[in-house]
N, C-alpha and C positions, 0 to 999 in steps of 0.2 A: 688198513693195510699193514701187514706184519713184515718186519725185517727178518731175513734168514739168520743174521748174525746174533741179534739180541732179542728177537721176537717182541719188539716194542710195537705199540699201536700208534699210528699217526692218523689224526682226524682233522677235519676242517669244521669250524663252528662259525655261524653267521648271526649278525644282529644289527639292529638299527643304530646301535652305539657299541663302542668297545666293551662297555660294561655288560650289555645284554649278551653279547657273544661270549664274554668271559664267564658269565654266570652259567651258561650252557656247558662250557668247557669244564668248569669246576664240578658241576653235578655229575657229568659222565666220567671224567678221568680222575677226579678226586684231588687230594692235596699234593700228590707227587707229580702233577701235570707240569710239563715244561713247554713254554711258548717258543715255537720255532720261527714264526714270522707273523706279522700283522699287515694288512693292507686294506685300502678302500676300493671297492668295486661298484659298478653301476648295474642295477638289475631292474627288469621291467621295461616298460615303454614299448614303442613300436618303431622299428627301423631307426634306432638311435635317438628317437624323440621321446621325451618324458622319462619315466623311470625315476629311481631314487638311489642314492649312494648308501651302501651298507658296509659294515666292517666285517672282515673275514680274518679269523685267527686260525693258524695251523699249529697244532700242538701234539705232543707225544706223551705217553704215560711213563716212558722210561728212557731218557737220554742221559747218558753219563759222560762227563768231560773231566778227565783227570787233570788236577791242578799241576802247573809246571813250577819247578823250583825257580825261585827268584832271589835276587839280591835285595834291592830295595825297590819299592814301588815308586812310580812317578810322584804320587802324593807325598811320600816320605822324603824324597830327595829334593823336591821343588822348594825354593826358598824365597819366592817373590813376596812382595809386601801384602798381598791380599790374603795371606794365611795368618796374619797377625791377629791375636785375640782383641776383640773390641767389646764395648758394652753399650746397651741402649738405655738412655736416661728418661725417666718419667717422674714428674713431680719432685725434681731435685734429688732423686735417689738413683743410684746406678743399679741397673738390673742386669745380671749376668746373662749372656746369650744362652738360650736353652740348649740342652744336649740334643742333637738332631738324631733322627732315625739312622741306623747303621747303613752306610752306603752299600748298595748291592753290587753284585757282579753283573755281567751282561744278562739281559732278560732271556737270552737264548740258552743260558746255562741253568743248572739246577741249584748251585750253591747260593745260599741266602735267599732262596726263592720265596720263602714264606714272607720275608720282609718286603720283597717286591710286590707280592699280592696284597699285603696289608696297605702299602702305600697306594696301590691302584684303587683299593676300596675307599681310601680317604679322598682320592681325586674324584671318585664317583660322587661322593657326597658334595664336594666342592662344585663340581660342574652342574649338578642338579640345582644347587643354590643360585648359581650364575644364570641358568636357564630360566629360573623362576623370579629373577631379580626385578622384573617389571613391576611387581606389586609393591616394591619398596622405593619407588621413584620419589615419593614425597614423604618426608620425615619431619612433620611440623614439631613433633615432641622429642626429637633426637637430642639427648643430653649433650652439652658442649664437649665433654670428654671424648665422646664417640664422633661427634661432628669434626673435631680437630683431626682425629685420626683418619677419617674419611678424606678430608682435604689434603692431608699429608701424603696419603697413599697415591692420590691423583697427581700430586706434584712429582712423584717418583716415576711418572709415565706408566702407571698401572691403569689398565682399562677401567672405565667407569663402572661397568657391570661387575667386574671382578672386585673392585674396591667396595661396592655396595654389598656384595655377597660376604666378603670378609668381615666387614664391620657389622653386618646384620648377625652373622654367626657369633661374633664376639659379644655383641650386646645381648643376645639370647642366653649367654652364659650367666647373665645377671638379671633374672626375671623380676626381681624386687629392687632394682637399682633406684637409689634416691640421690638427689643432687648432693654432691660433696663426698659420696662414697668413693673408695679407692678401687681402681681396676688394675688387673695384672697385664701389663703390656706383653709379657712373655707368651701369653696365650695367642695373641695376634701373630707373633712370629712363628709359633708352632703351626698355626693354620697354614701359613705361607710355606713353611718347610714341608708340610704334608703334600702340597701340590707339586713340589720340585723333586721328581724322581730321578736319582742319578743312575746312570747305566753301568758304572764301574769300568774298570780297565778292559782293554782288548784281551780276549781270551785266547790262549794258545793250547791246543789239544795235541799232544805228541802222538796220539794214535790216529789222528786225522790230519795229514799234511798234504798240501799246505793249507793254512787258514787264510782265506782270501778276504781282504778288506778293500773297499772302494769308497772314494770320496766323490760326491756329486754336489752341485750347487751352481748358483749364478756366477757370471763373470765378476772378477774383482773381489771375491770374498776371502782369498788367501789360501786356496786349496793346495797349491804346490808347496808353499812354504810350510803349511801345516803338516803335509805328508812327510816332508823332510824332518820335521821335529819328531814326529811319531817314529819314523824309521830309525833315527839316531837313538832315541830313548830305548826302543826295543832291541836294538843291536848292542848298545853299550851297557845299559843298566840291567836289562832282562836277559842278556846273553842269548838272544834268539838269532836264528839264521834267517835273515831278511832279504827280500828281493823287491825291486821296484819295476813297475810297468807304467807307461804313460801312453795315452792316445790323444794328448793335447798337442796336436800338430798344426793347429790353426793359429796359435798365438806365436808371434815372432820371438825366437830365442827361448820358448818355453821348454823345449827338450834340452837345450844346452844348460838351462838353469837347473833342471833336475839332475842332469848328468854331472854337473859340478858338485851338487850335494851328494850324489851317490859315490863319486870318487873320494870326497872328503870323509864320508862315513865308512867307506870300504865295502860297498855292497853292489851287486850287479843291477843293471838297468836294461830293459828292453822296450822297444817302441812298437806299438801296434797301430795299424791303419784301417783295420776292418774287424768285424766280429770273429771271423775265422782266425785272423792273426792273434787276436786277443786270447782266444781259447788255446792256441798253440803255445803262446808265451807262458800262460799259466801252467800248462802241462809240462813245459820245460823246467819249471821250478818245483818239481814234485818232491825234491829233497829238502825244501825250505820249510821253516816253521810258519813264516808269515810272508805273504805276497801282498804288497800294498799298491793299489792302482790309482793313478792320478787321471782324472777325466777332464775333458775340455769344458771350459765354462760355457754355459748356454744361457742366452736370454730367455726367461720364462715365456716371453711373448712370441718367440720364434718356434712355431709348432713343428716345422720340418726338422729343425735342429734338435728339438726335444725328442722327437721320434727316433732320430739317429742315436741319441744318448740312451734311450730305452733299449734299443737293439744291442748296444754294447753292454748294458747292465744285464740283459737276458743272457748274453753270451758268457759273461763272467760268472754268473750265478754266485755273487759274493756271499760269504758267510756273515759279513757285517757290511751293510750299506749305510754310510754316514752322510746325512744331509748337512752341508756346511752353510751356515747363515751368518752374515755380518750384522752385528747389533748396531752398527753406525748408520743404517739406512732408515728412511722415514717409515712410519707405521703402515701407511697405505702400500708402500713398496714391499714390506715384509708380508703383508696380508696377501698380496698378489702372488708373491713367490711361493708361499705355502700352498695356495690353491693350485698353482701350476705343477708343483711337485707332489701333489696329493695322491697321484696314481702310481708313484714309484714305491717299490717294496722297502721303504726305509726302516732300518732297525733302530738307529740312534741319531741324535742331533749333536752337532759340533758347532759351538758358537765362537765367532772370531771378532777381533778388533774391539775388545772391551776397553782397551786403552784410549779409544777414540770417543768413548761415551761418557756422559755425565750421570745419567740415570739408567736403571736396568729393569724397570717394571715391565717392559715389553716381554721379558722372559716368561712371565705368567701367561700372557696372551699366546705365546708360541706353544707352551705346554698344553693349554686348554684347547687349542686348535688341532694340534698334531697328535696329542696323547702318546708322545714318544719320550723316552728317557734321554737325558743329556749326558754325553760321555766326557767331552773335554772342552776347555775354554782356552782361548789364546789371548795374550795381553801385550803382544809386541811382535817384532820381526826377527828377533834373535833366534838362531838355530844352534843347538837344540833346546835352548831355554824358552822362556815366555810361553809356556803351555802348562795348564793346570788340569788335574783330574777333578771333575765336578763332584761335589758332595752337597747334601741337603743344607748343611751349615753354611758352606761357602756361597751357595746360590741365594739362600735367604738373606745373608748379609748384603749381598750385592743388590737384591731387590729392595731392601729396606735402607739402602744408602749408608750402611754401617762400615763399609770397607775404607781403608786409607786410600789416598790417591794412587792410581795405578800408573807407575812410571817404570 
């Protein structure tokens, strides 16, 4: 399909995994391809029974998004404790934290896209190792140095299969390892960093107004407060023209809460009660750089309410759909949430309530399940503070329990 304005080609590629679909994309569109969206769909079967889930990637060979003038990025201005440098100690020697891959911009943009593709390739290797990890369930000859690392990774709430794959990859780096040989702990951190793809900041395209962003997620994950933090940052620090929309009319005082934030920040707010009203509200903000939409929290188990939410997402057609997840929930709850939101056209993940957690290894499980990049992290309730732009370095520090206490 060719656009009349820029004669770009937009195509859809499918595969049993994101990597199979991506390989097809790369072969046909080449190095300049830009991913516009990814989603999981069900194909095959009979009358809804059977079939299998496949990954569908929509991509273009020529999508240009002009960068917007900024003052300071959220990552530069944020000063919370989790950005302090730390070191990992091994055998009584301090080892500096490895330089991470450069944080990429949004995967729907073309800037730094080669970095994003490289990191996807690394994830492909990592996921393959995880899927084949069954053959490494019994390690009678695993040297103590690697056994300790494996146990430590598990203590950080890292999934057993992921911990096995990481340690197996690390051990394979030393094919002639002998008892007493030294190992480089930085390699292990690098492997973890390669799994943690950052999405970069919200993109603003002055040639395409407004850029529509929507947050979705279960009840109680902090969507409204997080939206207020993002709105304040982009209004004050990035000097964007921002507007807010909410259709969270089910929660008592939810609209009043967001209206209070909007008044403090100095931006307009509209309330939508239906898909038609949501479309009209977005259209009314055509002069804005960013329109940020707060959605009603939905229990993943309430199918009717989830269908209503999908209708609102379809009506909004957001440029960026962020799935908001609280890291303070139990692993089985997180797994169920990811499955229930698997059919939503999510672009990025936004992780909240890190200040309520002790260990962060579950981040690796989230990445391996969703294969989506992480945009922002929240570490408290303060608006507009207590929000961080995710980077590979920051995420790997969290996973390896290297960060100072989050307060």
